[in-house]
C-alpha positions in Angstrom: 84.0 94.6 129.4 83.0 94.0 133.0 85.6 94.4 135.7 88.5 96.1 133.8 88.4 99.3 135.9 88.3 97.3 139.2 91.1 95.0 138.0 93.3 98.0 137.0 92.7 99.8 140.4 93.4 96.6 142.4 96.5 95.8 140.4 97.8 99.4 140.8 97.2 99.3 144.5 98.9 95.9 144.9 102.0 97.1 143.1 102.1 100.3 145.2 101.8 98.1 148.3 104.8 96.0 147.1 106.8 99.2 147.0 106.7 100.2 143.3 106.7 103.8 142.4 103.5 105.2 140.9 104.6 105.0 137.2 105.9 101.4 137.5 102.7 100.4 139.4 100.5 101.9 136.7 102.5 100.3 133.9 102.3 96.8 135.5 98.6 97.2 136.2 98.0 98.3 132.6 99.9 95.2 131.3 98.0 92.9 133.7 94.6 94.4 132.8 95.4 94.2 129.1 96.2 90.5 129.4 92.9 90.0 131.2 91.0 91.8 128.5 92.7 89.8 125.7 91.8 86.6 127.5 88.4 87.7 128.5 85.6 85.3 129.4 82.7 85.3 127.0 79.2 85.1 128.6 75.6 85.3 127.7 75.3 88.7 129.3 75.6 91.8 127.2 79.3 92.1 128.2 82.4 89.9 128.7 84.4 89.6 131.9 88.1 90.1 132.5 89.9 86.8 133.0 92.1 87.1 136.1 94.0 84.0 135.3 95.5 85.3 132.1 99.3 85.1 132.1 
């Protein structure tokens, strides 16, 4: 899975910037990242990519 760590870090940072406490920011980032992994984009590369549009 390509991009999951970066997505998680960016989502956590975004939530913290919006004023969430650390625990809530990480929970939200985990949920967002999980949805992106579930809806991943298949490719011909040896790995799939996180889909940022997953709702």
